[in-house]
All heavy atoms as an XYZ file, in Angstrom:
1042
protein
N     308.180    166.485     79.453
C     308.700    165.741     78.318
C     309.482    166.728     77.451
O     309.028    167.820     77.181
C     307.533    165.124     77.556
C     307.856    164.615     76.199
S     308.061    162.867     75.916
C     306.835    162.073     76.835
N     310.622    166.284     77.032
C     311.451    167.080     76.126
C     311.486    166.398     74.763
O     311.085    165.233     74.628
C     312.892    167.193     76.656
O     313.491    165.890     76.620
C     312.922    167.775     78.070
N     311.979    167.112     73.769
C     312.130    166.524     72.445
C     313.040    165.312     72.465
O     312.800    164.313     71.776
N     314.101    165.373     73.289
C     315.032    164.231     73.389
C     314.334    163.008     73.973
O     314.494    161.899     73.460
C     316.243    164.605     74.264
C     317.198    165.537     73.597
N     318.133    165.102     72.695
C     317.356    166.871     73.700
C     318.831    166.132     72.264
N     318.377    167.230     72.861
N     313.567    163.205     75.030
C     312.858    162.076     75.651
C     311.817    161.517     74.694
O     311.682    160.302     74.530
C     312.216    162.504     76.984
C     313.308    162.819     78.009
C     311.273    161.422     77.509
C     312.791    163.452     79.286
N     311.086    162.411     74.022
C     310.069    161.976     73.060
C     310.713    161.128     71.961
O     310.216    160.060     71.602
C     309.358    163.191     72.479
C     308.252    162.870     71.526
C     307.081    162.263     71.953
C     308.358    163.188     70.170
C     306.051    161.965     71.077
C     307.340    162.901     69.292
C     306.192    162.294     69.747
O     305.178    162.002     68.873
N     311.847    161.603     71.441
C     312.536    160.847     70.395
C     313.040    159.506     70.926
O     312.796    158.456     70.328
C     313.717    161.654     69.851
C     314.480    160.899     68.754
C     315.869    161.402     68.542
N     316.640    161.260     69.772
C     317.826    161.825     69.963
N     318.361    162.583     69.034
N     318.476    161.654     71.097
N     313.741    159.543     72.071
C     314.399    158.341     72.582
C     313.422    157.288     73.097
O     313.624    156.097     72.886
C     315.373    158.701     73.706
C     316.534    159.564     73.222
O     316.730    159.682     71.992
O     317.231    160.128     74.085
N     312.373    157.729     73.776
C     311.465    156.778     74.410
C     310.288    156.409     73.505
O     309.982    155.236     73.316
C     310.958    157.329     75.761
C     309.909    156.411     76.368
C     312.124    157.532     76.720
N     309.643    157.412     72.930
C     308.431    157.142     72.140
C     308.774    156.753     70.704
O     308.372    155.685     70.226
C     307.490    158.370     72.150
C     307.156    158.806     73.575
C     306.248    158.094     71.317
C     306.443    157.774     74.405
N     309.518    157.608     70.032
C     309.762    157.372     68.606
C     310.690    156.187     68.358
O     310.364    155.298     67.566
C     310.318    158.633     67.949
C     309.399    159.850     67.974
C     310.079    161.044     67.317
C     308.071    159.553     67.309
N     311.843    156.171     69.025
C     312.803    155.091     68.768
C     312.309    153.743     69.266
O     312.460    152.731     68.594
C     314.161    155.410     69.397
C     314.953    156.421     68.603
C     316.365    156.599     69.132
O     316.718    155.984     70.162
O     317.113    157.361     68.504
N     311.728    153.711     70.456
C     311.370    152.429     71.058
C     310.017    151.896     70.608
O     309.770    150.699     70.734
C     311.389    152.542     72.583
C     312.769    152.801     73.131
C     312.787    152.874     74.644
O     311.934    152.308     75.308
N     313.759    153.585     75.177
N     309.136    152.758     70.116
C     307.797    152.288     69.782
C     307.396    152.601     68.338
O     307.065    151.694     67.579
C     306.764    152.882     70.749
C     307.032    152.507     72.171
N     306.790    151.241     72.654
C     307.539    153.220     73.199
C     307.138    151.183     73.929
N     307.595    152.371     74.284
N     307.418    153.868     67.980
C     306.913    154.267     66.654
C     307.753    153.656     65.537
O     307.202    153.117     64.574
C     306.846    155.808     66.535
C     306.463    156.226     65.124
C     305.878    156.371     67.565
N     309.066    153.715     65.659
C     309.929    153.169     64.604
C     309.666    151.678     64.405
O     309.540    151.197     63.272
C     311.395    153.400     64.940
C     312.340    152.890     63.876
C     313.775    153.330     64.108
N     314.242    153.103     65.451
C     314.859    151.993     65.860
N     315.065    151.002     65.029
N     315.280    151.876     67.096
N     309.537    150.942     65.502
C     309.293    149.495     65.398
C     307.904    149.206     64.828
O     307.738    148.307     64.006
C     309.462    148.847     66.765
C     310.869    148.933     67.358
C     310.893    148.377     68.775
C     311.875    148.230     66.478
N     306.915    149.966     65.267
C     305.561    149.778     64.762
C     305.505    150.089     63.274
O     304.883    149.364     62.498
C     304.585    150.658     65.539
C     303.150    150.376     65.238
C     302.546    149.207     65.674
C     302.396    151.276     64.506
C     301.218    148.940     65.397
C     301.071    151.023     64.213
C     300.482    149.852     64.656
N     306.174    151.158     62.870
C     306.215    151.527     61.449
C     306.844    150.408     60.632
O     306.380    150.072     59.551
C     307.008    152.817     61.251
C     306.933    153.310     59.823
C     308.334    153.414     59.267
N     308.284    154.007     57.951
C     308.741    153.375     56.884
N     309.258    152.193     56.983
N     308.679    153.942     55.715
N     307.890    149.789     61.166
C     308.530    148.673     60.473
C     307.568    147.524     60.249
O     307.595    146.872     59.207
N     306.698    147.283     61.206
C     305.722    146.214     61.075
C     304.580    146.560     60.141
O     303.979    145.686     59.524
N     304.268    147.852     60.023
C     303.144    148.289     59.192
C     303.527    148.438     57.725
O     302.693    148.289     56.846
C     302.597    149.630     59.693
C     301.958    149.562     61.065
S     300.459    148.590     61.096
C     299.404    149.572     60.065
N     304.758    148.800     57.458
C     305.199    148.960     56.083
C     304.951    150.349     55.536
O     304.744    151.318     56.273
N     304.930    150.450     54.213
C     304.881    151.744     53.524
C     303.580    152.516     53.749
O     303.539    153.719     53.559
C     305.106    151.535     52.024
N     302.524    151.845     54.137
C     301.233    152.510     54.330
C     301.152    153.281     55.648
O     300.180    153.970     55.905
C     300.101    151.478     54.293
C     299.998    150.744     52.978
C     299.637    151.680     51.834
O     298.734    152.506     52.008
O     300.282    151.578     50.774
N     302.167    153.164     56.499
C     302.149    153.772     57.827
C     302.115    155.293     57.727
O     302.884    155.893     56.991
C     303.379    153.332     58.614
C     303.433    153.870     60.013
C     302.621    153.343     60.996
C     304.288    154.897     60.340
C     302.675    153.828     62.291
C     304.355    155.385     61.630
C     303.546    154.852     62.612
N     301.202    155.896     58.471
C     301.088    157.350     58.554
C     301.029    157.703     60.028
O     300.136    157.256     60.744
C     299.822    157.842     57.831
C     299.575    159.340     57.821
C     300.691    160.064     57.076
C     298.239    159.633     57.154
N     301.990    158.494     60.496
C     302.110    158.810     61.912
C     301.307    160.054     62.261
O     301.342    161.051     61.558
C     303.583    159.018     62.270
C     303.819    159.308     63.717
C     303.466    158.395     64.692
C     304.412    160.488     64.102
C     303.691    158.654     66.031
C     304.644    160.762     65.440
C     304.285    159.845     66.402
N     300.569    159.977     63.370
C     299.784    161.113     63.852
C     300.187    161.385     65.291
O     300.163    160.477     66.123
C     298.286    160.795     63.795
C     297.405    161.892     64.336
S     295.636    161.573     64.137
C     295.332    160.378     65.406
N     300.559    162.612     65.591
C     300.842    162.980     66.974
C     299.819    164.021     67.416
O     298.865    164.297     66.696
C     302.276    163.480     67.139
C     302.565    164.744     66.341
O     301.632    165.525     66.080
O     303.729    164.964     65.990
N     300.025    164.577     68.589
C     299.007    165.478     69.132
C     299.392    166.956     69.051
O     298.796    167.786     69.726
C     298.663    165.105     70.570
C     299.836    165.258     71.515
O     300.923    165.664     71.062
O     299.666    164.977     72.713
N     300.395    167.292     68.248
C     300.815    168.676     68.053
C     301.405    169.335     69.289
O     301.492    170.551     69.351
C     299.673    169.546     67.508
C     299.718    169.646     66.004
O     300.748    169.405     65.392
N     298.607    169.989     65.403
N     301.805    168.553     70.275
C     302.494    169.150     71.426
C     303.808    169.757     70.946
O     304.422    169.272     69.987
C     302.758    168.089     72.494
N     304.232    170.809     71.589
C     305.429    171.535     71.155
C     306.647    170.619     71.065
O     307.424    170.708     70.113
C     305.711    172.686     72.118
C     306.880    173.544     71.676
C     307.087    174.714     72.584
N     305.895    175.545     72.569
C     305.646    176.478     73.461
N     306.502    176.712     74.423
N     304.551    177.199     73.389
N     306.828    169.731     72.052
C     308.004    168.845     72.031
C     307.970    167.874     70.866
O     309.023    167.423     70.414
C     308.111    168.035     73.337
O     306.904    167.314     73.534
C     308.367    168.939     74.521
N     306.790    167.575     70.354
C     306.675    166.639     69.234
C     307.166    167.241     67.920
O     307.264    166.536     66.931
C     305.226    166.198     69.052
C     304.698    165.444     70.249
O     305.384    165.281     71.236
N     303.462    164.999     70.165
N     307.445    168.532     67.932
C     307.891    169.195     66.705
C     309.227    169.899     66.891
O     309.556    170.815     66.151
C     306.812    170.155     66.205
C     305.569    169.427     65.810
N     305.449    168.744     64.622
C     304.422    169.194     66.484
C     304.269    168.157     64.575
N     303.629    168.408     65.695
N     309.988    169.438     67.877
C     311.341    169.951     68.066
C     312.189    169.515     66.875
O     311.898    168.510     66.221
C     311.924    169.418     69.370
N     313.242    170.266     66.590
C     314.106    169.935     65.456
C     314.639    168.511     65.541
O     314.686    167.804     64.540
C     315.275    170.920     65.368
C     314.831    172.275     64.872
O     313.810    172.404     64.205
N     315.593    173.301     65.216
N     315.026    168.085     66.729
C     315.575    166.743     66.899
C     314.541    165.666     66.549
O     314.868    164.618     66.003
C     316.123    166.549     68.331
C     316.960    165.287     68.399
C     315.014    166.528     69.362
C     317.807    165.199     69.664
N     313.278    165.948     66.812
C     312.193    165.022     66.479
C     311.975    165.004     64.971
O     311.882    163.933     64.355
C     310.899    165.411     67.234
C     309.706    164.625     66.712
C     311.085    165.216     68.732
N     311.903    166.180     64.362
C     311.710    166.257     62.910
C     312.849    165.559     62.165
O     312.611    164.832     61.197
C     311.611    167.717     62.459
C     310.332    168.389     62.929
O     309.361    167.663     63.243
O     310.307    169.632     62.988
N     314.076    165.762     62.635
C     315.229    165.118     62.000
C     315.145    163.597     62.121
O     315.432    162.873     61.160
C     316.531    165.625     62.631
C     316.836    167.071     62.287
C     317.938    167.662     63.149
O     318.555    166.917     63.964
O     318.182    168.872     63.022
N     314.730    163.101     63.276
C     314.599    161.658     63.460
C     313.535    161.091     62.521
O     313.750    160.071     61.865
C     314.238    161.335     64.920
C     313.976    159.873     65.141
C     315.021    158.994     65.353
C     312.682    159.370     65.112
C     314.784    157.637     65.535
C     312.434    158.021     65.293
C     313.492    157.150     65.506
N     312.381    161.738     62.459
C     311.296    161.248     61.608
C     311.735    161.213     60.148
O     311.442    160.249     59.429
C     310.052    162.119     61.787
C     309.382    162.021     63.163
C     308.314    163.098     63.311
C     308.798    160.640     63.392
N     312.467    162.235     59.708
C     312.962    162.251     58.328
C     313.978    161.136     58.107
O     313.934    160.441     57.088
C     313.585    163.607     57.995
C     312.565    164.698     57.799
C     313.215    166.038     57.495
O     314.413    166.233     57.692
N     312.406    166.975     57.009
N     314.889    160.939     59.067
C     315.930    159.919     58.897
C     315.340    158.508     58.873
O     315.911    157.605     58.253
C     316.982    160.028     60.004
O     316.466    159.566     61.242
N     314.213    158.315     59.529
C     313.556    157.004     59.556
C     312.494    156.877     58.460
O     311.808    155.865     58.389
C     312.913    156.762     60.922
C     313.908    156.647     62.055
C     314.753    155.390     61.966
O     314.233    154.353     61.513
O     315.932    155.447     62.356
N     312.357    157.906     57.640
C     311.373    157.932     56.556
C     309.959    157.675     57.079
O     309.195    156.891     56.515
C     311.745    156.914     55.470
C     311.001    157.169     54.170
O     310.657    158.340     53.887
O     310.737    156.195     53.433
N     309.621    158.347     58.193
C     308.294    158.225     58.795
C     307.466    159.423     58.339
O     307.816    160.571     58.590
C     308.378    158.177     60.332
C     309.108    156.895     60.757
C     306.992    158.259     60.960
C     309.377    156.781     62.244
N     306.379    159.147     57.637
C     305.491    160.186     57.133
C     304.524    160.601     58.230
O     303.896    159.756     58.862
C     304.698    159.674     55.919
O     305.630    159.213     54.928
C     303.828    160.773     55.328
N     304.411    161.904     58.433
C     303.508    162.435     59.465
C     302.259    163.015     58.833
O     302.309    163.625     57.759
C     304.199    163.533     60.260
S     305.577    162.932     61.221
N     301.145    162.829     59.502
C     299.883    163.411     59.055
C     299.938    164.919     59.274
O     300.374    165.375     60.334
C     298.724    162.811     59.855
C     297.365    163.375     59.479
S     296.031    162.707     60.510
C     295.726    161.175     59.672
N     299.541    165.684     58.274
C     299.432    167.130     58.452
C     298.318    167.405     59.441
O     297.222    166.853     59.324
C     299.116    167.822     57.115
C     300.287    167.776     56.156
O     301.436    167.731     56.638
O     300.063    167.767     54.942
N     298.604    168.250     60.402
C     297.649    168.481     61.478
C     297.703    169.941     61.860
O     298.728    170.421     62.332
C     298.035    167.590     62.655
C     296.920    167.214     63.546
C     296.744    167.614     64.828
C     295.821    166.373     63.239
N     295.608    167.064     65.330
C     295.016    166.299     64.379
C     295.423    165.682     62.099
C     293.853    165.556     64.424
C     294.277    164.941     62.152
C     293.501    164.886     63.293
N     296.616    170.652     61.629
C     296.575    172.064     61.997
C     296.717    172.210     63.502
O     296.246    171.386     64.270
C     295.271    172.690     61.531
C     295.164    172.741     60.005
C     293.831    173.240     59.577
N     293.554    174.514     60.237
C     292.881    175.498     59.693
N     292.427    175.384     58.489
N     292.663    176.606     60.356
N     297.341    173.295     63.917
C     297.659    173.490     65.336
C     296.425    173.455     66.230
O     296.481    172.971     67.351
C     298.404    174.799     65.521
N     295.308    173.953     65.772
C     294.121    174.023     66.625
C     293.023    173.065     66.195
O     291.870    173.255     66.531
C     293.602    175.462     66.685
C     294.613    176.372     67.311
C     295.385    177.221     66.541
C     294.839    176.331     68.676
C     296.340    178.028     67.115
C     295.795    177.141     69.263
C     296.543    177.986     68.481
O     297.496    178.776     69.059
N     293.385    172.022     65.469
C     292.404    171.029     65.044
C     291.962    170.205     66.243
O     292.714    170.010     67.187
C     293.005    170.090     64.002
O     293.264    170.781     62.809
N     290.740    169.696     66.189
C     290.297    168.820     67.278
C     291.143    167.555     67.316
O     291.655    167.112     66.292
C     288.843    168.500     66.916
C     288.658    168.930     65.519
C     289.744    169.881     65.162
N     291.324    166.999     68.483
C     292.113    165.788     68.635
C     291.239    164.593     68.285
O     290.319    164.258     69.007
C     292.620    165.670     70.069
C     293.703    164.626     70.192
O     293.812    163.778     69.273
O     294.434    164.653     71.173
N     291.522    163.973     67.162
C     290.731    162.851     66.692
C     291.352    161.504     67.044
O     290.799    160.470     66.701
C     290.560    162.938     65.172
C     289.905    164.210     64.650
C     289.853    164.185     63.130
C     288.522    164.372     65.224
N     292.474    161.513     67.710
C     293.166    160.285     68.034
C     292.288    159.409     68.931
O     291.882    159.836     70.010
C     294.475    160.619     68.741
C     295.384    159.431     68.879
O     294.944    158.296     68.852
N     296.659    159.704     69.037
N     292.011    158.180     68.518
C     291.137    157.305     69.324
C     291.650    157.069     70.740
O     290.862    156.905     71.660
C     291.101    155.998     68.540
C     291.507    156.344     67.161
C     292.411    157.537     67.265
N     292.963    157.075     70.941
C     293.476    156.793     72.278
C     293.043    157.876     73.264
O     292.869    157.604     74.457
C     295.015    156.608     72.281
C     295.494    155.952     73.582
C     295.722    157.932     72.052
C     295.007    154.550     73.797
N     292.831    159.105     72.789
C     292.362    160.170     73.683
C     290.979    159.831     74.231
O     290.681    160.086     75.390
C     292.329    161.511     72.959
C     293.673    161.991     72.474
C     294.666    162.293     73.588
O     294.242    162.582     74.734
O     295.873    162.219     73.316
N     290.150    159.243     73.403
C     288.809    158.862     73.841
C     288.856    157.652     74.776
O     288.072    157.565     75.726
C     287.914    158.581     72.630
C     287.739    159.793     71.771
N     286.853    160.786     72.076
C     288.376    160.185     70.643
C     286.929    161.747     71.169
N     287.844    161.401     70.291
N     289.786    156.739     74.522
C     289.957    155.598     75.417
C     290.449    156.090     76.782
O     289.960    155.649     77.825
C     290.917    154.552     74.812
C     291.220    153.446     75.809
C     290.347    153.974     73.526
N     291.388    157.037     76.779
C     291.876    157.601     78.045
C     290.752    158.321     78.783
O     290.682    158.267     80.017
C     293.045    158.544     77.790
S     294.559    157.680     77.320
N     289.861    158.979     78.046
C     288.715    159.628     78.676
C     287.809    158.584     79.335
O     287.356    158.771     80.469
C     287.934    160.444     77.643
C     286.747    161.152     78.253
O     286.943    161.980     79.172
O     285.605    160.872     77.828
N     287.558    157.473     78.629
C     286.754    156.391     79.208
C     287.403    155.876     80.493
O     286.732    155.666     81.501
C     286.622    155.219     78.229
C     285.572    155.383     77.177
S     285.384    153.815     76.291
C     286.324    154.173     74.830
N     288.699    155.695     80.425
C     289.442    155.201     81.572
C     289.343    156.173     82.744
O     289.086    155.778     83.883
C     290.900    154.982     81.171
C     291.822    154.278     82.136
C     291.310    152.899     82.478
C     293.216    154.194     81.541
N     289.504    157.451     82.463
C     289.397    158.467     83.509
C     288.023    158.498     84.153
O     287.900    158.630     85.383
N     286.984    158.375     83.349
C     285.624    158.358     83.893
C     285.397    157.135     84.784
O     284.729    157.222     85.810
C     284.600    158.385     82.758
C     284.554    159.707     82.026
C     283.650    159.603     80.789
N     283.791    160.763     79.961
C     282.999    161.826     80.040
N     282.021    161.860     80.926
N     283.186    162.848     79.239
N     285.962    156.003     84.380
C     285.801    154.785     85.175
C     286.523    154.930     86.523
O     286.005    154.501     87.553
C     286.349    153.577     84.409
C     285.474    153.180     83.235
C     286.217    152.167     82.354
N     285.312    151.560     81.427
C     284.666    150.408     81.640
N     284.839    149.740     82.743
N     283.851    149.933     80.731
N     287.699    155.541     86.503
C     288.454    155.732     87.750
C     287.730    156.729     88.650
O     287.632    156.536     89.865
C     289.892    156.216     87.450
C     290.673    155.159     86.672
C     290.622    156.603     88.741
C     290.847    153.835     87.361
N     287.199    157.795     88.067
C     286.475    158.806     88.837
C     285.254    158.203     89.534
O     284.869    158.643     90.617
C     286.039    159.962     87.907
O     287.216    160.518     87.307
C     285.317    161.048     88.668
N     284.651    157.195     88.931
C     283.457    156.576     89.494
C     283.764    155.624     90.652
O     282.842    155.170     91.327
C     282.690    155.836     88.401
N     285.028    155.319     90.877
C     285.389    154.395     91.966
C     284.974    154.962     93.317
O     285.233    156.111     93.630
C     286.910    154.144     91.970
C     287.334    153.060     91.070
N     288.169    152.052     91.470
C     287.055    152.800     89.776
C     288.392    151.230     90.475
N     287.729    151.669     89.421
N     284.338    154.110     94.118
C     283.969    154.468     95.489
C     284.459    153.384     96.421
O     284.009    152.253     96.299
C     282.444    154.646     95.614
C     281.902    155.851     94.889
C     282.519    157.155     95.360
O     282.848    157.320     96.540
N     282.708    158.081     94.446
N     285.365    153.664     97.281
C     286.068    154.934     97.447
C     287.117    155.100     96.348
O     287.576    154.110     95.773
C     286.736    154.796     98.818
C     286.957    153.329     98.981
C     285.812    152.662     98.257
N     287.495    156.335     96.055
C     288.502    156.565     95.012
C     289.885    156.111     95.475
O     290.129    156.003     96.684
C     288.468    158.092     94.824
C     287.930    158.621     96.105
C     287.009    157.578     96.646
N     290.765    155.820     94.543
C     292.134    155.458     94.920
C     292.771    156.600     95.724
O     292.573    157.771     95.407
C     292.860    155.278     93.588
C     291.783    155.119     92.567
C     290.579    155.819     93.093
N     293.511    156.251     96.768
C     294.089    157.280     97.641
C     295.607    157.320     97.607
O     296.211    158.185     98.239
C     293.637    157.065     99.098
O     294.039    155.754     99.509
C     292.129    157.225     99.231
N     296.231    156.381     96.893
C     297.691    156.389     96.791
C     298.070    155.826     95.415
O     297.235    155.260     94.703
C     298.319    155.578     97.911
S     297.835    153.843     97.928
N     299.329    155.991     95.051
C     299.768    155.548     93.726
C     299.579    154.053     93.485
O     299.120    153.673     92.403
C     301.221    155.959     93.485
C     301.423    157.446     93.193
C     302.910    157.766     93.048
C     300.670    157.862     91.946
N     299.886    153.180     94.438
C     299.640    151.750     94.170
C     298.158    151.436     93.919
O     297.828    150.628     93.050
C     300.155    151.049     95.440
C     301.187    151.987     95.988
C     300.666    153.364     95.678
N     297.260    152.094     94.663
C     295.822    151.881     94.434
C     295.411    152.415     93.069
O     294.620    151.775     92.363
C     294.996    152.581     95.522
C     295.006    151.903     96.855
C     294.166    152.645     97.883
O     293.407    153.568     97.509
O     294.282    152.308     99.079
N     295.940    153.568     92.694
C     295.622    154.143     91.386
C     296.130    153.240     90.273
O     295.423    152.980     89.298
C     296.215    155.542     91.258
C     296.001    156.245     89.918
C     294.510    156.399     89.618
C     296.700    157.594     89.909
N     297.340    152.738     90.423
C     297.902    151.840     89.414
C     297.032    150.596     89.241
O     296.713    150.204     88.128
C     299.322    151.442     89.804
C     299.978    150.491     88.830
C     301.379    150.108     89.317
N     301.958    149.114     88.494
C     302.624    149.327     87.366
N     302.790    150.565     86.944
N     303.121    148.338     86.664
N     296.628    149.993     90.362
C     295.777    148.802     90.296
C     294.437    149.124     89.654
O     293.954    148.377     88.796
C     295.562    148.212     91.687
C     294.725    146.947     91.642
C     294.529    146.346     92.998
C     293.724    145.075     92.990
N     292.814    144.816     91.931
N     293.832    150.262     90.039
C     292.539    150.658     89.470
C     292.664    150.893     87.968
O     291.803    150.466     87.192
C     292.007    151.905     90.173
N     293.734    151.555     87.548
C     293.938    151.810     86.118
C     294.082    150.503     85.345
O     293.467    150.326     84.284
C     295.169    152.691     85.901
C     295.008    154.163     86.248
C     296.358    154.856     86.285
C     294.074    154.856     85.255
N     294.888    149.597     85.856
C     295.074    148.316     85.169
C     293.776    147.512     85.115
O     293.437    146.939     84.078
C     296.180    147.508     85.846
C     297.594    148.057     85.673
C     298.574    147.300     86.559
C     298.015    147.999     84.213
N     293.040    147.498     86.232
C     291.760    146.776     86.253
C     290.777    147.370     85.259
O     290.135    146.645     84.484
C     291.150    146.801     87.657
C     291.916    145.945     88.654
O     292.751    145.120     88.216
O     291.678    146.121     89.875
N     290.646    148.686     85.276
C     289.675    149.335     84.389
C     290.096    149.232     82.930
O     289.252    149.100     82.046
C     289.457    150.795     84.798
C     288.741    150.960     86.115
C     287.350    150.330     86.128
O     286.751    150.109     85.060
O     286.852    150.061     87.235
N     291.397    149.304     82.656
C     291.893    149.152     81.279
C     291.438    147.811     80.726
O     290.971    147.712     79.596
C     293.409    149.269     81.253
C     293.985    149.110     79.882
C     294.482    147.976     79.329
C     294.084    150.125     78.879
N     294.899    148.219     78.040
C     294.670    149.521     77.743
C     293.750    151.478     78.832
C     294.923    150.232     76.579
C     294.008    152.172     77.666
C     294.582    151.565     76.559
N     291.551    146.768     81.537
C     291.149    145.420     81.110
C     289.641    145.285     80.958
O     289.165    144.393     80.247
C     291.664    144.383     82.097
S     293.458    144.221     82.084
N     288.881    146.156     81.619
C     287.424    146.065     81.596
C     286.751    146.921     80.528
O     285.529    146.872     80.382
C     286.849    146.422     82.970
C     287.148    145.351     83.992
O     287.214    144.179     83.670
N     287.368    145.761     85.229
N     287.524    147.721     79.796
C     286.930    148.492     78.702
C     286.564    147.504     77.605
O     287.424    146.766     77.114
C     287.888    149.572     78.168
C     288.135    150.635     79.233
C     287.324    150.214     76.898
C     289.161    151.675     78.841
N     285.298    147.453     77.215
C     284.884    146.488     76.183
C     285.610    146.731     74.853
O     285.711    147.868     74.383
C     283.379    146.747     76.033
C     282.971    147.410     77.301
C     284.172    148.217     77.737
N     286.117    145.665     74.268
C     286.849    145.768     73.010
C     285.989    146.377     71.905
O     286.492    147.100     71.056
C     287.368    144.394     72.572
C     288.251    144.450     71.338
C     289.517    145.265     71.533
O     290.208    145.112     72.527
N     289.826    146.140     70.590
N     284.670    146.134     71.931
C     283.827    146.686     70.871
C     283.786    148.213     70.940
O     283.649    148.876     69.906
C     282.421    146.089     70.895
C     281.634    146.432     72.139
O     282.229    146.549     73.224
O     280.396    146.575     72.020
N     283.949    148.809     72.124
C     284.002    150.270     72.212
C     285.277    150.808     71.558
O     285.243    151.811     70.853
C     283.924    150.727     73.673
C     282.548    150.557     74.264
C     282.478    151.105     75.688
O     283.459    151.578     76.249
N     281.292    151.027     76.267
N     286.373    150.121     71.777
C     287.633    150.529     71.142
C     287.546    150.324     69.635
O     287.955    151.186     68.851
C     288.812    149.756     71.761
C     288.956    150.148     73.241
C     290.105    150.021     70.995
C     289.918    149.302     74.024
N     286.996    149.194     69.210
C     286.828    148.926     67.777
C     285.975    150.006     67.116
O     286.287    150.476     66.020
C     286.188    147.552     67.551
C     287.097    146.407     67.953
O     288.316    146.616     68.127
O     286.568    145.290     68.119
N     284.888    150.406     67.778
C     284.015    151.444     67.224
C     284.739    152.776     67.076
O     284.525    153.504     66.105
C     282.761    151.611     68.084
C     281.805    150.457     67.928
O     281.830    149.741     66.937
N     280.964    150.252     68.931
N     285.592    153.104     68.038
C     286.384    154.339     67.925
C     287.296    154.292     66.705
O     287.387    155.246     65.941
C     287.220    154.558     69.184
C     286.492    155.101     70.388
C     287.394    155.057     71.612
C     286.032    156.531     70.129
N     287.962    153.167     66.532
C     288.871    153.034     65.392
C     288.097    153.082     64.080
O     288.497    153.772     63.133
C     289.689    151.739     65.520
C     290.630    151.851     66.726
C     290.468    151.447     64.243
C     291.262    150.553     67.157
N     286.962    152.394     64.020
C     286.156    152.389     62.797
C     285.558    153.760     62.488
O     285.193    154.031     61.349
C     285.049    151.339     62.900
C     285.535    149.886     62.903
C     284.389    148.939     63.212
C     286.202    149.542     61.578
N     285.460    154.626     63.485
C     284.888    155.959     63.271
C     285.904    156.952     62.713
O     285.545    158.092     62.397
C     284.311    156.504     64.584
O     285.350    156.872     65.479
N     287.164    156.565     62.573
C     288.198    157.514     62.151
C     287.919    158.149     60.796
O     288.108    159.348     60.619
C     289.573    156.838     62.143
C     290.169    156.673     63.516
S     290.320    158.226     64.426
C     291.507    159.106     63.420
N     287.464    157.384     59.832
C     287.187    157.947     58.511
C     286.126    159.051     58.621
O     286.285    160.147     58.093
C     286.722    156.867     57.544
C     286.447    157.384     56.137
C     286.010    156.270     55.199
N     286.971    155.183     55.139
C     287.973    155.113     54.256
N     288.123    156.053     53.372
N     288.804    154.104     54.279
N     285.063    158.776     59.375
C     283.985    159.752     59.562
C     284.493    160.979     60.318
O     284.175    162.110     59.976
C     282.835    159.074     60.315
C     281.595    159.920     60.449
C     280.457    159.141     61.118
N     280.742    158.807     62.514
C     280.941    157.578     62.978
N     280.897    156.535     62.178
N     281.195    157.372     64.253
N     285.319    160.762     61.327
C     285.868    161.866     62.116
C     286.765    162.766     61.255
O     286.695    163.988     61.339
C     286.673    161.329     63.296
C     285.826    160.672     64.346
C     286.728    159.937     65.347
N     285.946    159.231     66.321
C     285.537    159.764     67.464
N     285.848    160.992     67.763
N     284.815    159.058     68.294
N     287.615    162.130     60.455
C     288.512    162.909     59.587
C     287.724    163.699     58.542
O     288.042    164.856     58.261
C     289.538    161.998     58.927
S     290.786    161.394     60.092
N     286.692    163.083     57.968
C     285.855    163.796     56.994
C     285.190    165.004     57.643
O     285.114    166.082     57.042
C     284.790    162.864     56.408
C     285.326    161.909     55.378
C     284.204    161.049     54.811
C     284.727    160.102     53.759
N     283.662    159.259     53.207
N     284.696    164.843     58.871
C     284.061    165.959     59.578
C     285.069    167.062     59.860
O     284.758    168.257     59.746
C     283.430    165.474     60.881
N     286.284    166.692     60.201
C     287.334    167.672     60.471
C     287.682    168.443     59.202
O     287.828    169.665     59.221
C     288.571    166.975     61.039
S     289.843    168.101     61.616
N     287.790    167.732     58.088
C     288.081    168.384     56.803
C     286.933    169.303     56.419
O     287.155    170.441     56.002
C     288.336    167.323     55.710
C     289.655    166.604     56.005
C     288.342    167.957     54.324
C     289.871    165.340     55.196
N     285.704    168.846     56.577
C     284.534    169.658     56.221
C     284.458    170.934     57.056
O     283.970    171.958     56.580
C     283.254    168.840     56.387
N     284.949    170.878     58.294
C     284.889    172.063     59.161
C     286.167    172.896     59.064
O     286.363    173.806     59.868
C     284.659    171.646     60.613
O     285.825    171.037     61.129
N     287.016    172.577     58.099
C     288.306    173.263     57.920
C     289.151    173.230     59.190
O     289.832    174.203     59.530
C     288.095    174.710     57.466
O     287.427    174.739     56.232
N     289.082    172.119     59.890
C     289.896    171.957     61.074
C     289.355    172.584     62.327
O     290.003    172.614     63.349
N     288.143    173.093     62.241
C     287.545    173.704     63.435
C     286.766    172.655     64.227
O     286.927    171.465     64.001
C     286.646    174.859     63.009
C     287.435    176.012     62.405
C     286.520    177.177     62.045
N     287.189    178.148     61.243
C     287.338    178.082     59.924
N     286.844    177.064     59.252
N     287.981    179.008     59.270
N     285.934    173.090     65.116
C     285.176    172.199     66.005
C     284.365    171.185     65.207
O     283.784    171.498     64.181
C     284.253    173.021     66.894
C     283.396    172.176     67.773
N     283.904    171.522     68.884
C     282.098    171.844     67.716
C     282.931    170.854     69.452
N     281.821    171.021     68.766
N     284.362    169.947     65.705
C     283.509    168.901     65.158
C     282.706    168.332     66.324
O     283.029    168.560     67.482
C     284.338    167.761     64.513
O     285.064    167.086     65.539
C     285.269    168.292     63.451
N     281.648    167.573     66.033
C     280.846    167.011     67.121
C     281.535    165.855     67.851
O     280.943    165.240     68.713
C     279.571    166.543     66.421
C     279.971    166.309     65.019
C     281.066    167.305     64.734
N     282.762    165.550     67.520
C     283.444    164.425     68.139
C     284.261    164.907     69.290
O     285.254    164.920     69.586
C     284.297    163.673     67.121
C     283.432    163.115     66.006
C     283.410    163.689     64.762
C     282.619    162.017     66.242
C     282.606    163.173     63.748
C     281.813    161.509     65.235
C     281.829    162.086     64.004
O     281.040    161.589     63.023
């Protein structure tokens, strides 16, 4: 992924539209990947008036989607037999994505305040999450 691809595919096609729907309260959080902080990305975010969450370089990743992806990965790993080609993997991913209970995702989202407080209390170092 390059800064150009990140801007063109992720920011322009998804984040900008989502921010428009959320309004002034929108606060964008990324994962601190190097491409996410390329000059072209920073310029785009400023031009679209998208506020980014301050995130220390070595802070724990509190983004709920990372935990959902972990759940998904564990479910795929448990498949017997495991997927052996891309079409099988795609089908398994789609099936398992649909089978993740919504209450688990809701609980992750509701835990954000607690997770952020723990991160602040640890000065951005390791948290139990």
